[in-house]
N, C-alpha and C positions, 0 to 999 in steps of 0.2 A: 385661857392664856393660851400657857400648853399645849390644851386641845384643842383648840381653835386653829393653834399653828397644826398639829395632826391632822387638823382634817385637808385642812391648807397641803399641806404634798401629799396629798391621798389625793384629793382632787389631780393637782396638775400632775400624779406617776398615771393614775389616768386617761387623761388625755395626752398622753405620752402615747399611749398606750396602743392606739388607733394609726396613729401619724408613725411609727416605726410598720408599722400590721403597710401602711399605703405605702410607706418604701421599697423595704421589703416585695409589697408587689410589684409595683415600679419596676426595681433590679432583675426581678424575674421575667417581666415583660420583654424589657430589653436587652435581658437574655435572650431570652427563646426569637427576639427579630434578628438577635443579630447569625443564629446560628438555623435561620432558616432559608430553605432553596427554595429553587423554582426549577420547573424538569420546563427540559428547550430541546428540539429536533438538531441533532445541527450532523449525521452522517446520512448520507441518501442512502437509497436502495442498492441502485450500481452503486455508489461507491465499496457499498460492505459488501456484493457481489464479486466487484473486484479483488478486493483486503484478503479476502480470503480465498478464492481461486490460485491469491499469487500464493497466496502459501503453500499450496498444497502443492501448486508449482516446482516453489523453490525445492521441495523436499523432494520429491520426486529429481528432480535436476542434479544433486547435491546425491543421494545415495547410489541415484545409477550411473550418477560422473566419478563415483570414486569404485564402485560394484565396477562398472564395467561388461565386458564380455558381452554373453548377446539383449542384456539390455540397453545398450550403447543405442540402439533404436528407439525403446521407450524415451532416453536424454536427450535426442534430442525432439521427437515428437513433446516430453516438456520445455525445451528451447522455442523450438517456436511460437507456443504458449503464454509462455514468457515475450516473447516478443507484442505476438496481437496482444500480452492482455496491459503492456508497458508504453504501446500507445492511446493503446485506452484510455488510460489515466491521464497521457499526456494533454491528450484532448479534451479532457473532463475539466481536466486542470485551468482549458480558457474557456468553456461553454458548461460547465456543473455549475449544482445548484453553490450559496454562498460559502458555503464553510469546505469547499471541495474544492474552490479554485485556489491559483496558485497568488494571486494578488493578497488572498484575504489572512493567509498566512506566510508569509513571506516572511524571512527574521534579518525587519531590517534592523540599523540601529538604537535608531529612538525602542521600537522594541526591545529588544537585548536589554535595554540598558533598560524600563523598565522595569522586564521581567526578571532580573537579576536584580536591581532593590525593593520586586516583594506589590510593585506597584503597577503587575497587568494582570487584568481579568478577561480576558474571552473568552473566546470558546474553540475546543476545538483544540487541532497545537497547536504548545507553543511555544516562544522561538525557537527554543534548543534541539523539542522534539521538530520545528520545522526543518532541522539541519538535517536528521537524519533521515525523512521521509527525501529529500533531496541528494542525498549522499546511498543511499535507495535504489534508486530512482537511478542517476548518472550510471552507479554501477553494472550493476542488473543488463541494461540501457549496454555498452558496453561489451560484457562480457559474453550476453548473447550474443550479440554481432561476429566475436571473435570467434566464434563455438559455428559459424554459419561455411567460415572460409577454412574452419578447423583436418585433420587430417592423421587415425594414430598409424594408421597403415597395416594397420590388423578387421578391426569389424570397424571403422567409422570415419566414413567421407562428408565431411559437411554440403549441403546443397550446393556451394554457391563454390565451394574449390574451385571447377574450374576457370575460371574471373582473374586468381591472381596468378603469382606464377611460385612455386615448388616452394621454394626458399622461404619466399615471405608470410608461406600459407603455414610452415615450420615456426614462423618465430610467434603468429597469434597463439599456433598450439597453442605451444609456450605458455603465453601471456593469459590465454585463457585458461591453464591449468594453476596456472598463480592466483588468479584472478578468485579464484573461485576458495585459497585461503581469506580474501582480504572479504567478502564476504560470509561467511561462514562468526571470524571474528564481527560483522557487524551488527548480524542477525544473532548472536549471545550480547551483544551489547547491548540489543535494544529488550531483549529479552530480560535484562537487568533490568531496563529500567522501567519495566513494567512488573516487573513484583519487586519497584523498589518503593512507586509510586502505590501499589497496596501496599507493604506495609509501612512504611515513612507516612507518606504524608494522603494517607487513608481514602485513598481516588481508584478505587473502578477502570483504569485503562482499559479495561476485554468487554464489558456489558454495551458499551455505548455506540462500538465498533458489530454486535451483536441487534439490538433492537434499535439503534439506528439516534436510541434516543440518552439525552445526561442532564445533571444536577449542578445545578448552583447557586450561587449564595446570592439572597433577595438584597441583600444590602447592594451585592457589586454588580449584581444586574441596573440596580435605579437609578447608583454612581455613574454607571457608563451603557445607557441600555445598546440591547445588540439587536443588528443591523435585521430586518426582516430574510429567513432563505427564499432566495430567486434562484430561476436555471432553471437549468438542466428537464428542462421537459424534455416530450416526444421523439423533438424531430431532434432536440441536443446528443440528446442517446442514438439515436438513427446517426445523425453523422460519425462518433464517437466509434460507433461500430463498425460502419464503413470503412473510418481510417482502421480499425482493428484491422480487420479484417484485410486490406488492401496491403496494410502491414507484411503478416504472415504469406501472404499471396508473394509480397519483393522476394523477399526471406527466405520463402522455396523457392528459392532462381524461373517463377512464373515467366518475368521479362525478357530469359534470359534463354527458358527450356524448347527446343527442336525437337519438331517433332520427329521418328524414326526414320530414314527411307523402309522403303518396305523391302521384304527379304528377292530379288531375284530371283525366278527360276528356276533345277537346281537343270545344269544342264543333260539333255537326254548321254546315256553313254551310249557306245556300240554294244552294249550287252544284252543293255532297254529296247534297243532300235530292233523295230518289224524286222524278222527273216526278206528279204526282198524277193520277190517273185520270182519263179525258173522260167523264161521262154518255153513259150511251147517248142520251139523247137531242139 
């Protein structure tokens, strides 16, 4: 009887082993599925070119504005470039591809609440990142506009300086210099957020802005299907580019520039006049 009992126990253990292995395999499969990712195209080419062009233009503007002197001419060109880029982005935010459109990532109260509660699973700018985008675009628009009317009384005069009173231009110049410090602060905050996401959340925000592709949790994509990327075709690009070029033309004083009158010919002097012929008599 004892031998039969031991044999039954051994059979029970032998039968439980496959069950445990099956359970462990099921757990590993579920765990792997929870960490599985899906590759999604998020940033289109025009947006990526805009982004890195803006990074370069802002860096040049800040450095040349700080050094001053003969570099102010480059500073002015960088400012006009920023005007065109901001105008392009504002237009592209209306007619560009899905994830580039402002309505897609605008920080509404519902999106903010979902993000803070950990229920936001969108692609692209999260609601807090959207605040940074709008703040930078708004600040750059004001910063560039004030620079158009600026004058440092030494080497730089903005292309629209003559359209306003000199006293008002002086106030705009002061505001332009003050906003530069705020711009530096926002840039530092933006870089800090990138480092935070890379180190703490293990998310690389730079790579998608280079390649255009990002990775999302497959489970999140299934729970909340992502919209198809639409818009941002050739006609939309031509429209945004035309708006950008028009903005640069206006900012450079295009509508108010008048042709300089041709210089009047110099009056002949008495010394240059030919000598009067003497009468024959």
